[in-house]
C-alpha positions as CSV (number, residue, x, y, z in Angstrom):
1,X,-32.1,29.2,69.3
2,X,-31.5,32.9,70.1
3,X,-33.1,33.7,73.4
4,X,-33.0,37.4,73.0
5,X,-35.3,40.4,72.3
6,X,-35.2,44.1,71.6
7,X,-38.1,46.3,72.7
8,X,-38.5,49.9,71.9
9,X,-41.2,51.7,73.9
10,X,-42.2,55.3,73.1
11,X,-44.8,57.3,74.9
12,X,-45.4,61.0,75.6
13,X,-43.5,60.5,78.9
14,X,-40.6,58.1,78.0
15,X,-38.5,56.7,75.3
16,X,-37.0,53.3,76.2
17,X,-34.9,50.7,74.4
18,X,-34.2,47.4,76.1
19,X,-32.0,44.6,74.7
20,X,-32.1,41.4,76.6
21,X,-30.1,38.2,76.1
22,X,-31.1,35.4,78.5
23,X,-27.9,33.5,78.0
24,X,-25.4,36.3,78.7
25,X,-23.7,39.3,77.3
26,X,-22.9,42.9,78.2
27,X,-24.6,44.9,80.9
28,X,-25.0,48.6,80.3
29,X,-27.8,50.7,81.7
30,X,-28.6,54.5,81.5
31,X,-32.0,55.6,82.7
32,X,-31.1,59.0,84.1
33,X,-31.9,57.7,87.6
34,X,-28.5,56.7,89.1
35,X,-29.6,54.4,91.9
36,X,-32.1,52.7,89.5
37,X,-29.2,52.1,87.1
38,X,-27.3,50.5,89.9
39,X,-30.2,48.2,90.6
40,X,-30.6,47.2,87.0
41,X,-26.9,46.6,86.8
42,X,-27.4,44.1,89.7
43,X,-30.2,42.5,87.8
44,X,-28.2,42.0,84.7
45,X,-24.9,41.0,86.4
46,X,-26.3,38.5,89.0
47,X,-28.9,37.2,86.6
48,X,-26.1,36.5,84.1
49,X,-28.0,38.2,81.4
50,X,-27.0,40.4,78.6
51,X,-28.9,43.6,79.4
52,X,-28.7,47.0,77.8
53,X,-31.2,49.7,78.7
54,X,-31.4,53.3,77.4
55,X,-34.2,55.4,78.8
56,X,-35.2,59.0,78.6
57,X,-38.1,60.2,80.7
58,X,-39.8,63.2,82.2
59,X,-37.5,63.3,85.1
60,X,-38.2,67.0,85.7
61,X,-41.5,65.7,87.1
62,X,-40.1,62.6,88.9
63,X,-38.8,59.1,88.1
64,X,-42.1,57.3,88.3
65,X,-42.8,57.1,84.6
66,X,-39.3,56.1,83.7
67,X,-39.1,53.3,86.3
68,X,-42.5,51.9,85.5
69,X,-42.0,52.0,81.7
70,X,-38.6,50.3,82.1
71,X,-40.4,47.6,84.0
72,X,-42.9,47.2,81.2
73,X,-40.3,47.2,78.4
74,X,-38.1,44.7,80.3
75,X,-41.1,42.5,80.9
76,X,-42.0,42.6,77.2
77,X,-38.4,41.7,76.3
78,X,-38.4,38.8,78.7
79,X,-41.7,37.4,77.3
80,X,-40.4,37.7,73.8
81,X,-37.1,36.2,74.5
82,X,-38.7,33.2,76.2
83,X,-41.1,32.5,73.3
84,X,-43.3,29.6,74.0
85,X,-41.1,28.7,77.1
86,X,-40.1,25.3,75.8
87,X,-37.5,23.6,78.0
88,X,-37.3,26.3,80.7
89,X,-37.1,25.4,84.4
90,X,-40.1,27.8,84.9
91,X,-39.7,28.3,88.7
92,X,-37.0,30.1,90.6
93,X,-36.4,31.3,94.1
94,X,-33.6,33.0,96.0
95,X,-32.8,34.1,99.5
96,X,-30.1,36.9,99.3
97,X,-28.4,38.8,102.0
98,X,-27.0,42.3,101.5
99,X,-25.2,43.5,104.7
100,X,-27.9,43.6,107.4
101,X,-30.8,43.1,104.9
102,X,-32.2,39.8,103.7
103,X,-34.6,39.4,100.8
104,X,-36.5,36.4,99.5
105,X,-38.0,36.2,95.9
106,X,-39.9,33.3,94.5
107,X,-41.4,33.3,91.0
108,X,-43.2,31.3,88.4
109,X,-43.1,32.1,84.6
110,X,-46.7,31.0,84.5
111,X,-48.3,33.5,82.1
112,X,-50.4,34.6,85.1
113,X,-49.3,38.0,86.2
114,X,-49.4,38.6,89.9
115,X,-47.2,40.5,92.4
116,X,-47.2,39.8,96.1
117,X,-45.0,42.5,97.6
118,X,-44.2,42.3,101.3
119,X,-41.4,44.9,101.9
120,X,-41.1,47.9,104.1
121,X,-38.0,49.8,102.9
122,X,-36.5,51.7,105.8
123,X,-36.0,54.9,103.8
124,X,-38.2,56.9,101.5
125,X,-35.4,57.8,99.1
126,X,-32.0,56.5,98.2
127,X,-30.3,59.3,96.3
128,X,-32.9,60.6,93.9
129,X,-34.8,57.3,93.8
130,X,-38.0,56.9,95.8
131,X,-37.9,53.5,97.3
132,X,-41.7,53.0,96.7
133,X,-40.9,52.8,93.0
134,X,-39.4,49.4,93.5
135,X,-43.0,48.0,93.9
136,X,-44.1,49.9,90.8
137,X,-41.2,48.5,88.8
138,X,-41.9,44.9,89.9
139,X,-45.6,45.3,89.2
140,X,-44.9,46.5,85.7
141,X,-42.4,43.7,85.1
142,X,-44.7,41.0,86.4
143,X,-47.6,42.2,84.3
144,X,-45.7,42.5,81.1
145,X,-43.8,39.3,81.4
146,X,-46.6,37.2,82.8
147,X,-44.8,36.4,86.1
148,X,-46.3,35.2,89.4
149,X,-43.8,37.1,91.6
150,X,-43.5,37.0,95.4
151,X,-41.1,39.5,97.0
152,X,-40.4,39.5,100.7
153,X,-38.0,41.8,102.5
154,X,-37.4,39.6,105.6
155,X,-35.6,42.4,107.4
156,X,-33.3,45.3,106.8
157,X,-32.3,48.6,108.4
158,X,-30.7,50.4,105.4
159,X,-32.7,51.5,102.4
160,X,-29.9,51.0,99.9
161,X,-29.1,47.5,101.2
162,X,-32.7,46.5,101.5
163,X,-33.6,47.5,97.9
164,X,-30.4,46.0,96.6
165,X,-31.1,42.7,98.3
166,X,-34.5,42.6,96.6
167,X,-33.0,43.2,93.1
168,X,-30.3,40.6,93.7
169,X,-32.8,38.0,94.8
170,X,-34.9,38.8,91.8
171,X,-31.9,38.4,89.5
172,X,-31.0,35.0,91.0
173,X,-34.6,33.7,91.0
174,X,-35.1,34.8,87.4
175,X,-31.9,33.3,86.2
176,X,-32.9,29.9,87.6
177,X,-36.4,30.1,86.2
178,X,-35.3,31.0,82.6
179,X,-32.5,28.3,82.6
180,X,-33.0,25.5,80.2
181,X,-33.5,22.1,81.8
182,X,-32.0,19.4,79.7
183,X,-34.4,16.8,81.1
184,X,-37.3,18.7,79.5
185,X,-35.8,18.7,76.1
186,X,-38.3,20.6,73.9
187,X,-41.3,20.2,76.3
188,X,-43.3,23.0,77.8
189,X,-43.1,22.7,81.6
190,X,-46.8,22.5,82.2
191,X,-49.4,19.7,82.4
192,X,-51.6,22.0,80.3
193,X,-49.0,21.9,77.5
194,X,-48.9,25.7,77.3
195,X,-47.8,28.5,79.5
């Protein structure tokens, strides 16, 4: 079974193509927002996903539409690649340090979209990236993928390190949640029989 998806999203503000392979592959990202590219690289690499993203957006205004729409497209790709979610572990969590910063992420691929975001990033911008966009990206991802997603920056003094700790923790938690559990076989991991 191929656990992969390709999503093309076009609006008046952005044009985005996402290719996601849950079981590995190449990581290549180009959004026009260098620090965001760096964070998405972390997501692909540490999640052990195949992930290519090409995005063009109205960056002459700011990066908001690009970051949010990448979150939507990536969430849609994740939902499509998972299909009916048979055999997945469903839950994932990670506690990840990055220098002086520490981030915790816990998630459930439940079909119930919810973001709990408890993070005060100690800088308003990193390069051209507004750190407040991290919450916008995560909200879009959670809604489009149907994730219950809890994100907590435990502490951090550097905006780059704090944001990177969040993305790395997300990558590890997501990797664990989408992993196939051989004990489940072809079952859906829910007492309801559907996710």
